[in-house]
ChimeraX commands (.cxc) that place a marker at each C-alpha (Angstrom):
marker #1 position 27.46,76.01,-7.20 radius 0.5
marker #1 position 26.12,75.64,-3.66 radius 0.5
marker #1 position 25.53,78.55,-1.28 radius 0.5
marker #1 position 28.30,77.39,1.08 radius 0.5
marker #1 position 30.79,77.52,-1.79 radius 0.5
marker #1 position 29.80,81.09,-2.56 radius 0.5
marker #1 position 30.09,82.03,1.12 radius 0.5
marker #1 position 33.54,80.41,1.40 radius 0.5
marker #1 position 34.86,82.11,-1.72 radius 0.5
marker #1 position 33.45,85.53,-0.80 radius 0.5
marker #1 position 34.80,85.31,2.74 radius 0.5
marker #1 position 38.21,84.20,1.51 radius 0.5
marker #1 position 38.32,87.13,-0.92 radius 0.5
marker #1 position 37.36,89.50,1.90 radius 0.5
marker #1 position 40.01,88.01,4.20 radius 0.5
marker #1 position 42.68,88.31,1.50 radius 0.5
marker #1 position 41.78,91.98,1.02 radius 0.5
marker #1 position 42.17,92.54,4.79 radius 0.5
marker #1 position 45.59,90.84,4.74 radius 0.5
marker #1 position 46.78,93.03,1.88 radius 0.5
marker #1 position 45.45,96.20,3.52 radius 0.5
marker #1 position 47.26,95.37,6.77 radius 0.5
marker #1 position 50.45,94.71,4.82 radius 0.5
marker #1 position 50.22,98.03,2.94 radius 0.5
marker #1 position 49.78,99.83,6.26 radius 0.5
marker #1 position 52.94,98.15,7.54 radius 0.5
marker #1 position 51.10,96.07,10.15 radius 0.5
marker #1 position 52.17,92.64,8.84 radius 0.5
marker #1 position 55.43,91.05,7.86 radius 0.5
marker #1 position 55.78,89.55,4.39 radius 0.5
marker #1 position 56.14,86.02,5.78 radius 0.5
marker #1 position 52.78,86.32,7.55 radius 0.5
marker #1 position 51.19,87.80,4.44 radius 0.5
marker #1 position 52.40,84.88,2.34 radius 0.5
marker #1 position 51.17,82.34,4.89 radius 0.5
marker #1 position 47.72,83.89,5.17 radius 0.5
marker #1 position 47.35,84.34,1.42 radius 0.5
marker #1 position 48.30,80.69,0.90 radius 0.5
marker #1 position 45.73,79.64,3.49 radius 0.5
marker #1 position 42.94,81.72,1.91 radius 0.5
marker #1 position 43.87,80.52,-1.58 radius 0.5
marker #1 position 43.49,76.95,-0.28 radius 0.5
marker #1 position 40.04,77.91,1.04 radius 0.5
marker #1 position 39.11,79.21,-2.42 radius 0.5
marker #1 position 40.36,76.00,-4.04 radius 0.5
marker #1 position 38.29,73.92,-1.61 radius 0.5
marker #1 position 35.31,76.19,-2.27 radius 0.5
marker #1 position 35.62,75.71,-6.02 radius 0.5
marker #1 position 36.63,72.02,-5.96 radius 0.5
marker #1 position 35.41,70.38,-2.72 radius 0.5
marker #1 position 36.73,66.99,-3.82 radius 0.5
marker #1 position 40.26,68.22,-3.10 radius 0.5
marker #1 position 39.61,67.61,0.59 radius 0.5
marker #1 position 38.83,63.96,-0.22 radius 0.5
marker #1 position 42.17,63.62,-1.98 radius 0.5
marker #1 position 43.93,65.13,1.01 radius 0.5
marker #1 position 41.95,62.85,3.34 radius 0.5
marker #1 position 43.02,59.75,1.40 radius 0.5
marker #1 position 46.64,60.89,1.44 radius 0.5
marker #1 position 46.51,61.50,5.22 radius 0.5
marker #1 position 44.54,58.35,5.94 radius 0.5
marker #1 position 41.42,60.12,7.19 radius 0.5
marker #1 position 37.94,58.86,6.28 radius 0.5
marker #1 position 36.32,61.97,4.83 radius 0.5
marker #1 position 37.50,65.26,3.39 radius 0.5
marker #1 position 35.32,67.26,5.76 radius 0.5
marker #1 position 36.98,65.54,8.72 radius 0.5
marker #1 position 40.38,66.44,7.33 radius 0.5
marker #1 position 39.37,70.09,6.96 radius 0.5
marker #1 position 38.08,70.15,10.54 radius 0.5
marker #1 position 41.26,68.54,11.92 radius 0.5
marker #1 position 43.46,71.00,10.06 radius 0.5
marker #1 position 41.28,73.93,11.16 radius 0.5
marker #1 position 41.54,72.83,14.80 radius 0.5
marker #1 position 45.30,72.46,14.53 radius 0.5
marker #1 position 45.58,75.94,13.07 radius 0.5
marker #1 position 43.31,77.44,15.73 radius 0.5
marker #1 position 45.30,75.85,18.56 radius 0.5
marker #1 position 48.59,77.00,17.04 radius 0.5
marker #1 position 47.31,80.56,16.67 radius 0.5
marker #1 position 45.99,80.47,20.23 radius 0.5
marker #1 position 49.42,79.33,21.44 radius 0.5
marker #1 position 51.03,82.21,19.52 radius 0.5
marker #1 position 48.55,84.72,20.97 radius 0.5
marker #1 position 49.22,83.58,24.53 radius 0.5
marker #1 position 52.96,83.87,23.89 radius 0.5
marker #1 position 52.54,87.41,22.55 radius 0.5
marker #1 position 50.38,88.38,25.53 radius 0.5
marker #1 position 53.02,87.08,27.95 radius 0.5
marker #1 position 55.76,88.99,26.10 radius 0.5
marker #1 position 53.70,92.19,26.19 radius 0.5
marker #1 position 52.99,91.68,29.88 radius 0.5
marker #1 position 56.72,91.38,30.63 radius 0.5
marker #1 position 57.52,94.46,28.54 radius 0.5
marker #1 position 54.77,96.47,30.22 radius 0.5
marker #1 position 56.00,95.43,33.66 radius 0.5
marker #1 position 59.53,96.65,32.78 radius 0.5
marker #1 position 58.21,99.99,31.52 radius 0.5
marker #1 position 56.00,100.53,34.58 radius 0.5
marker #1 position 58.86,99.68,36.96 radius 0.5
marker #1 position 61.28,102.00,35.17 radius 0.5
marker #1 position 58.68,104.78,35.18 radius 0.5
marker #1 position 57.96,104.30,38.90 radius 0.5
marker #1 position 61.67,104.41,39.75 radius 0.5
marker #1 position 62.15,107.56,37.67 radius 0.5
marker #1 position 59.18,109.27,39.36 radius 0.5
marker #1 position 60.50,108.27,42.78 radius 0.5
marker #1 position 63.92,109.73,41.97 radius 0.5
marker #1 position 62.29,112.96,40.75 radius 0.5
marker #1 position 60.27,113.17,43.98 radius 0.5
marker #1 position 63.42,112.63,46.07 radius 0.5
marker #1 position 65.29,115.28,44.09 radius 0.5
marker #1 position 62.42,117.70,44.56 radius 0.5
marker #1 position 62.38,117.01,48.31 radius 0.5
marker #1 position 66.13,117.78,48.55 radius 0.5
marker #1 position 65.72,121.19,46.91 radius 0.5
marker #1 position 65.57,123.98,49.46 radius 0.5
marker #1 position 62.32,125.86,49.47 radius 0.5
marker #1 position 62.57,129.48,48.37 radius 0.5
marker #1 position 61.90,132.02,51.16 radius 0.5
marker #1 position 58.33,133.28,51.28 radius 0.5
marker #1 position 57.66,136.48,49.37 radius 0.5
marker #1 position 56.87,139.62,51.39 radius 0.5
marker link #1:1,2 radius 0.2
marker link #1:2,3 radius 0.2
marker link #1:3,4 radius 0.2
marker link #1:4,5 radius 0.2
marker link #1:5,6 radius 0.2
marker link #1:6,7 radius 0.2
marker link #1:7,8 radius 0.2
marker link #1:8,9 radius 0.2
marker link #1:9,10 radius 0.2
marker link #1:10,11 radius 0.2
marker link #1:11,12 radius 0.2
marker link #1:12,13 radius 0.2
marker link #1:13,14 radius 0.2
marker link #1:14,15 radius 0.2
marker link #1:15,16 radius 0.2
marker link #1:16,17 radius 0.2
marker link #1:17,18 radius 0.2
marker link #1:18,19 radius 0.2
marker link #1:19,20 radius 0.2
marker link #1:20,21 radius 0.2
marker link #1:21,22 radius 0.2
marker link #1:22,23 radius 0.2
marker link #1:23,24 radius 0.2
marker link #1:24,25 radius 0.2
marker link #1:25,26 radius 0.2
marker link #1:26,27 radius 0.2
marker link #1:27,28 radius 0.2
marker link #1:28,29 radius 0.2
marker link #1:29,30 radius 0.2
marker link #1:30,31 radius 0.2
marker link #1:31,32 radius 0.2
marker link #1:32,33 radius 0.2
marker link #1:33,34 radius 0.2
marker link #1:34,35 radius 0.2
marker link #1:35,36 radius 0.2
marker link #1:36,37 radius 0.2
marker link #1:37,38 radius 0.2
marker link #1:38,39 radius 0.2
marker link #1:39,40 radius 0.2
marker link #1:40,41 radius 0.2
marker link #1:41,42 radius 0.2
marker link #1:42,43 radius 0.2
marker link #1:43,44 radius 0.2
marker link #1:44,45 radius 0.2
marker link #1:45,46 radius 0.2
marker link #1:46,47 radius 0.2
marker link #1:47,48 radius 0.2
marker link #1:48,49 radius 0.2
marker link #1:49,50 radius 0.2
marker link #1:50,51 radius 0.2
marker link #1:51,52 radius 0.2
marker link #1:52,53 radius 0.2
marker link #1:53,54 radius 0.2
marker link #1:54,55 radius 0.2
marker link #1:55,56 radius 0.2
marker link #1:56,57 radius 0.2
marker link #1:57,58 radius 0.2
marker link #1:58,59 radius 0.2
marker link #1:59,60 radius 0.2
marker link #1:60,61 radius 0.2
marker link #1:61,62 radius 0.2
marker link #1:62,63 radius 0.2
marker link #1:63,64 radius 0.2
marker link #1:64,65 radius 0.2
marker link #1:65,66 radius 0.2
marker link #1:66,67 radius 0.2
marker link #1:67,68 radius 0.2
marker link #1:68,69 radius 0.2
marker link #1:69,70 radius 0.2
marker link #1:70,71 radius 0.2
marker link #1:71,72 radius 0.2
marker link #1:72,73 radius 0.2
marker link #1:73,74 radius 0.2
marker link #1:74,75 radius 0.2
marker link #1:75,76 radius 0.2
marker link #1:76,77 radius 0.2
marker link #1:77,78 radius 0.2
marker link #1:78,79 radius 0.2
marker link #1:79,80 radius 0.2
marker link #1:80,81 radius 0.2
marker link #1:81,82 radius 0.2
marker link #1:82,83 radius 0.2
marker link #1:83,84 radius 0.2
marker link #1:84,85 radius 0.2
marker link #1:85,86 radius 0.2
marker link #1:86,87 radius 0.2
marker link #1:87,88 radius 0.2
marker link #1:88,89 radius 0.2
marker link #1:89,90 radius 0.2
marker link #1:90,91 radius 0.2
marker link #1:91,92 radius 0.2
marker link #1:92,93 radius 0.2
marker link #1:93,94 radius 0.2
marker link #1:94,95 radius 0.2
marker link #1:95,96 radius 0.2
marker link #1:96,97 radius 0.2
marker link #1:97,98 radius 0.2
marker link #1:98,99 radius 0.2
marker link #1:99,100 radius 0.2
marker link #1:100,101 radius 0.2
marker link #1:101,102 radius 0.2
marker link #1:102,103 radius 0.2
marker link #1:103,104 radius 0.2
marker link #1:104,105 radius 0.2
marker link #1:105,106 radius 0.2
marker link #1:106,107 radius 0.2
marker link #1:107,108 radius 0.2
marker link #1:108,109 radius 0.2
marker link #1:109,110 radius 0.2
marker link #1:110,111 radius 0.2
marker link #1:111,112 radius 0.2
marker link #1:112,113 radius 0.2
marker link #1:113,114 radius 0.2
marker link #1:114,115 radius 0.2
marker link #1:115,116 radius 0.2
marker link #1:116,117 radius 0.2
marker link #1:117,118 radius 0.2
marker link #1:118,119 radius 0.2
marker link #1:119,120 radius 0.2
marker link #1:120,121 radius 0.2
marker link #1:121,122 radius 0.2
marker link #1:122,123 radius 0.2
view
């Protein structure tokens, strides 16, 4: 077994443990857990049997298995980047709504306080 195979398998095992820990803490949905576990299991399979990428490459019409793995990795990275940007935009909109509502509430409180008559000074 080559060093890169050991590194891939160890990293995949570590990543799977992180996924399961996040799920147990309630930070991930089951669908995402299943998708990530499937991905990391595929990484383990490729680590143990690198020729599987050649089979996939032949099926997809790509020259080498390593090229196929790189193409798929790039696709996944770009998809995740797209999802992250979408989440950031959603959070930005939500934060803007909360800040506006808070500013309006504070302004109303300030106006109400200004309408209250001041108590007479104590002697």
